[in-house]
C-alpha positions in Angstrom: 109.0 108.8 77.4 107.6 109.6 80.8 108.1 113.0 82.2 109.0 114.3 85.7 105.9 116.0 87.0 106.4 119.5 88.6 106.6 119.7 92.4 103.0 120.4 93.1 101.9 119.3 96.5 98.1 119.5 96.5 96.5 121.7 93.9 92.9 122.9 94.2 91.4 122.4 90.7 87.8 123.3 91.0 86.8 126.6 92.6 84.4 125.9 95.5 85.3 122.2 95.7 88.2 122.0 98.2 88.3 118.1 98.0 89.3 118.2 94.4 93.1 117.7 94.1 96.1 116.4 92.3 98.9 115.0 94.4 102.5 115.1 93.1 104.5 115.2 96.3 104.1 115.8 100.0 105.4 118.5 102.3 107.1 116.4 105.0 110.9 116.3 104.1 111.7 112.9 105.5 108.7 111.0 104.0 108.9 109.1 100.7 106.1 107.3 98.9 107.1 104.5 96.5 104.5 103.8 93.8 104.4 101.1 91.1 102.4 101.3 87.9 101.1 98.8 85.3 100.7 95.7 87.3 99.8 93.3 88.6 102.3 91.0 87.0 103.6 87.6 87.9 106.4 87.2 89.0 107.6 90.8 89.3 104.8 92.2 91.5 105.2 89.3 93.8 109.0 89.9 93.9 108.5 93.6 94.6 106.2 92.7 97.6 108.9 90.4 98.9 111.5 93.2 98.8 109.1 95.5 100.6 108.5 92.9 103.3 112.2 92.6 103.8 112.5 96.3 104.3 109.3 96.4 106.4 107.7 99.1 104.3 104.5 99.7 102.3 103.9 101.1 98.9 101.1 102.1 96.5 100.3 100.0 93.4 98.3 101.4 90.5 96.7 98.4 88.9 95.4 97.9 85.3 91.9 96.3 85.5 92.5 93.9 82.6 95.7 92.6 84.3 93.9 92.1 87.6 91.4 89.8 85.8 94.4 87.9 84.4 96.3 87.7 87.7 93.8 87.9 90.6 96.1 85.8 92.8 98.6 88.7 92.7 95.9 91.1 94.0 95.3 88.7 96.9 99.0 88.9 97.9 99.0 92.7 97.5 96.1 93.1 99.8 97.2 90.5 102.3 100.6 92.2 102.6 98.9 95.6 103.4 99.9 97.4 100.2 97.8 100.4 99.0 95.8 99.9 95.7 95.1 102.6 93.2 93.3 102.6 89.8 95.2 102.8 86.5 92.3 102.3 84.0 91.2 99.0 82.5 93.3 99.0 79.3 96.1 101.4 80.4 94.5 104.0 78.0 95.9 107.4 77.3 93.3 109.8 78.5 93.7 112.2 75.5 92.8 109.3 73.1 89.5 108.4 74.7 86.2 110.2 75.3 85.3 111.2 78.8 82.6 108.6 78.9 85.0 105.8 77.9 87.5 107.0 80.5 84.9 107.0 83.3 83.7 103.6 82.2 87.3 102.2 82.4 87.8 103.7 85.9 84.5 102.3 87.2 85.1 98.9 85.7 88.6 98.7 87.2 87.4 99.7 90.6 84.5 97.2 90.4 87.0 94.5 89.5 89.3 95.3 92.4 86.3 95.6 94.8 84.8 92.4 93.5 87.9 90.3 93.9 88.4 91.6 97.4 84.8 91.1 98.5 84.4 94.8 98.8 87.3 95.3 101.1 89.3 97.5 98.7 87.6 100.3 96.9 90.3 102.5 95.1 90.1 106.2 95.6 93.5 107.0 94.1 93.9 107.2 90.3 97.0 107.7 88.2 96.6 108.5 84.5 98.6 106.2 82.2 101.7 107.8 80.8 101.0 110.9 82.8 98.5 112.2 80.3 95.9 114.4 82.1 93.9 116.8 80.0 92.3 119.5 82.2 88.8 118.8 81.0 89.1 115.2 82.1 90.9 115.8 85.3 87.8 117.5 86.7 85.5 114.6 85.7 87.9 112.1 87.4 87.8 114.1 90.6 84.0 114.5 90.4 83.9 110.7 90.3 85.6 110.7 93.7 89.2 110.0 92.9 92.4 111.8 94.0 94.7 112.1 91.1 98.3 110.9 91.9 101.2 112.0 89.8 104.9 111.9 90.9 107.9 114.1 91.6 110.7 111.5 90.9 110.6 109.3 87.9 112.8 106.1 88.0 112.6 105.7 84.2 112.6 102.0 84.7 110.4 101.1 81.7 111.3 99.7 78.4 112.8 101.9 75.7 112.8 100.6 72.1 116.5 101.6 71.5 118.1 100.9 74.9 115.8 98.5 76.7 115.4 98.8 80.4 117.9 100.6 82.6 120.2 98.5 84.9 119.2 98.3 88.6 122.1 100.6 89.6 121.1 103.1 86.9 117.5 103.2 88.1 118.6 103.6 91.7 121.2 106.4 90.8 118.5 108.3 88.9 116.1 108.1 91.8 118.6 109.0 94.5 120.0 111.9 92.6 116.5 113.5 92.4 115.2 113.0 96.0 114.4 116.2 97.9 112.1 114.8 100.5 108.3 114.4 100.5 108.6 112.8 97.1 106.4 110.4 95.3 108.6 108.0 93.3 107.3 106.5 90.0 108.4 102.9 89.3 107.0 99.9 87.5 106.4 96.4 88.8 107.0 94.7 85.5 110.7 93.9 85.3 113.5 92.2 87.2 115.6 95.4 86.9 113.1 97.3 89.0 113.0 94.5 91.6 116.8 94.5 91.9 117.0 98.3 92.1 114.8 98.5 95.3 117.5 97.6 97.8 119.8 100.2 96.2 117.0 102.8 96.6 115.5 102.0 99.9 118.5 101.3 102.1 120.5 104.4 101.4 117.4 106.5 102.0 116.7 104.8 105.2 120.3 105.5 106.3 119.6 109.1 105.7 116.6 109.1 107.9 113.8 108.8 105.3 110.7 106.9 106.1 108.5 105.2 103.5 104.7 105.6 103.5 101.8 105.0 101.2 100.4 107.9 99.1 97.4 108.2 101.3 99.6 108.5 104.4 101.8 111.0 102.7 98.8 113.2 101.8 97.4 112.9 105.3 100.6 113.7 107.1 101.5 116.6 104.7 98.2 118.4 105.4 96.4 120.8 103.0 98.4 124.0 103.4 99.1 124.3 99.7 95.4 124.9 98.9 95.9 128.4 100.3 98.3 129.2 97.5 96.9 132.0 95.2 98.9 131.1 92.1 100.3 128.2 90.2 103.9 126.9 90.7 106.5 128.7 88.5 106.8 127.6 84.9 109.8 125.4 84.0 111.2 124.0 80.9 109.7 120.6 81.6 106.3 121.8 82.8 104.3 124.8 81.4 100.9 123.2 82.1 100.1 121.6 85.4 97.3 119.5 84.0 98.5 118.4 80.5 101.4 116.0 80.4 102.0 114.6 76.9 104.7 112.2 76.1 107.0 114.6 74.3 107.3 118.4 74.8 104.6 119.8 77.2 102.2 122.3 75.7 99.0 124.0 76.8 95.9 121.9 76.2 94.5 124.4 73.7 97.4 123.6 71.3 96.3 120.0 70.9 94.2 118.7 68.1 92.6 115.4 68.9 91.2 113.2 66.1 88.2 111.0 66.6 88.6 109.1 69.9 90.4 105.9 69.7 88.4 103.5 71.7 90.8 100.6 71.3 89.4 97.4 72.4 85.8 97.4 73.7 85.1 97.1 77.4 83.6 93.8 78.6 79.9 93.5 78.0 77.2 93.0 80.6 77.7 89.2 80.7 81.4 89.7 81.6 80.7 92.5 84.1 78.2 90.3 85.9 81.1 87.9 86.7 82.2 90.5 89.2 79.5 89.2 91.5 80.7 85.6 91.2 84.5 85.8 91.1 86.2 83.5 93.5 87.3 85.2 96.7 89.9 82.6 97.6 91.7 84.7 100.3 88.8 86.8 101.5 86.2 84.1 102.0 88.2 82.7 104.9 
């Protein structure tokens, strides 16, 4: 179960390091950022792009490195259509299950893959933690590595549930539209037809109400940095009592967690595989 992230705009996380930040929403009421996790996929990412083209808007896609290797042609289309690209780890790993070193290796490998396939034209600086897990100790390492961490303020809940499957397109849209306050970052997933079909139900009503759709980077730039002047954290709510730790079930302070030995999952590609980054075909970008 994914959780709605609290309405933080830009939070300064490291004293004396003003560039360190988490973004969960913007401050301009009539701007909306659509974001899509867990791709690229074929055909659904391509179908999402077609819907965005119809509406003449751009979005931000957080890509899983392993899937980019499997579907590089989808990355070509994403970049050619002007979509913004973010990092979503190599294996879609939960950050509280891996060591800091493993996490940073995954981030670097995914960024190298995206940069390699685009001939250096795209170098992701945005990162979204899979499942919304963000232990405070690791959030600082991520930012030190040069990433802005992007969470969300509206969750479309458009992913698969073991008991109920995936919501219908209308249900996804109704959930999103009922939660919009302006300046929001919307969490969706480019891995199902239901999400593809929900987009017109989401985008067109918001356009009629005067909302404009931008990428996350545009939202942050246009929102400014005023929230960094805040002296205290946002108020505690039932859903969020720790800004930086977002587990799958009830949210608790990081200190209440007991982590067993890190689960490394599958190993990352070895040196011989990584060297392929230098020789990957750049079909679109060699022209």
